[in-house]
C-alpha positions as CSV (number, residue, x, y, z in Angstrom):
1,M,-4.5,1.7,0.9
2,L,-2.8,3.4,-2.1
3,S,-6.5,3.1,-4.0
4,F,-7.7,5.3,-1.1
5,L,-5.1,7.8,-2.2
6,K,-5.8,7.8,-5.6
7,T,-9.6,7.9,-5.3
8,S,-9.2,11.0,-2.9
9,L,-6.7,12.5,-5.5
10,I,-9.2,11.9,-8.9
11,L,-11.8,13.8,-6.6
12,L,-9.7,16.6,-5.8
13,A,-9.1,16.7,-9.4
14,L,-13.0,16.4,-10.8
15,S,-14.0,19.0,-8.5
16,F,-11.4,21.1,-10.0
17,A,-12.6,20.5,-13.6
18,L,-16.1,20.5,-12.2
19,W,-15.4,24.1,-11.0
20,F,-14.0,25.5,-14.2
21,Y,-16.2,24.0,-15.9
22,E,-19.1,26.2,-13.9
23,H,-17.3,29.1,-13.7
24,D,-15.1,29.4,-16.5
25,F,-17.9,28.4,-19.2
26,N,-20.8,30.3,-17.0
27,H,-22.7,26.5,-17.0
28,S,-24.8,25.3,-14.2
29,L,-23.4,21.8,-12.6
30,P,-26.1,19.3,-13.5
31,I,-27.0,18.2,-9.8
32,H,-26.7,20.4,-7.7
33,D,-24.9,24.3,-7.8
34,D,-22.5,23.4,-4.9
35,L,-21.4,19.4,-6.6
36,D,-17.9,20.7,-7.0
37,V,-17.5,22.0,-3.5
38,W,-19.1,18.7,-2.1
39,I,-16.6,16.9,-4.2
40,A,-13.7,18.7,-2.9
41,Y,-14.8,18.1,0.7
42,L,-15.4,14.4,0.0
43,G,-11.5,14.3,-1.6
44,G,-10.1,16.6,0.9
45,V,-11.4,14.2,4.0
46,M,-10.6,11.2,2.0
47,M,-6.9,12.6,1.9
48,V,-6.9,13.7,5.5
49,V,-8.2,9.8,6.7
50,F,-5.5,8.1,4.4
51,V,-2.1,10.7,5.6
52,I,-3.8,10.3,9.5
53,T,-3.7,5.6,9.0
54,S,-0.3,6.2,7.3
55,V,1.2,7.8,10.1
56,F,-0.7,6.2,12.6
57,S,-0.3,2.9,11.0
58,R,3.8,3.9,10.6
59,F,4.2,5.0,14.5
60,M,1.9,2.1,15.6
61,G,4.0,-0.6,13.9
62,G,1.1,-1.5,11.5
63,T,3.5,-2.7,8.7
64,A,6.1,-4.7,10.8
65,K,4.9,-7.8,11.1
66,W,4.7,-7.1,6.8
67,R,8.2,-6.2,6.8
68,R,9.3,-8.9,8.8
69,K,7.6,-11.6,6.3
70,Y,10.4,-12.2,4.1
71,R,13.4,-12.4,6.7
72,C,15.8,-15.2,8.4
73,I,14.0,-15.5,12.2
74,R,16.9,-16.0,13.6
75,C,19.0,-13.1,12.3
76,G,16.9,-10.9,10.0
77,A,18.2,-11.8,7.1
78,K,16.0,-11.1,4.0
79,I,15.1,-14.8,2.5
80,K,13.3,-16.2,-0.6
81,K,9.8,-16.8,0.0
82,N,8.5,-19.8,1.3
83,E,11.3,-19.6,3.8
84,M,12.0,-19.3,7.6
85,Y,15.6,-19.1,7.4
86,C,18.6,-18.1,5.8
87,E,20.9,-20.2,4.2
88,K,23.4,-20.3,7.1
89,H,20.5,-20.9,9.8
90,K,19.3,-23.4,7.5
91,N,22.2,-25.5,7.8
92,E,22.6,-24.9,11.2
93,I,18.9,-26.0,11.8
94,A,19.6,-29.0,9.4
95,D,22.4,-30.1,11.1
96,Q,20.9,-29.9,14.8
97,Y,18.2,-32.5,13.3
98,L,20.2,-34.6,11.5
99,H,22.7,-34.7,14.9
100,G,19.6,-34.9,17.4
101,R,20.9,-32.2,19.6
102,N,22.6,-28.8,19.1
103,P,25.5,-29.1,18.6
104,E,26.6,-26.4,21.3
105,H,25.0,-28.3,23.9
106,A,26.3,-31.7,23.3
107,G,28.7,-32.3,25.9
108,R,26.4,-31.7,28.8
């Protein structure tokens, strides 16, 4: 999505450069006389689409799964890549599997 923003900024800068080329140097644009305007519209529309998409994903939780990717599934603490639990919960899970049951429910 960041490349979409960069592309829109490049198009806006290009349209400004074409406008400057046309008006200050009194040259005509190669393809069409309104080429600078069309490129500016395209860059502006891309910028608006980027802003709407980023706001929508922020409010609708589009990045929530990505944020939870490297967090412990029990407490939410940051963990290393390819791990599921933090060190504390990893030890608890290992004890549960080694003893066969959850230590809290051993008396039942």
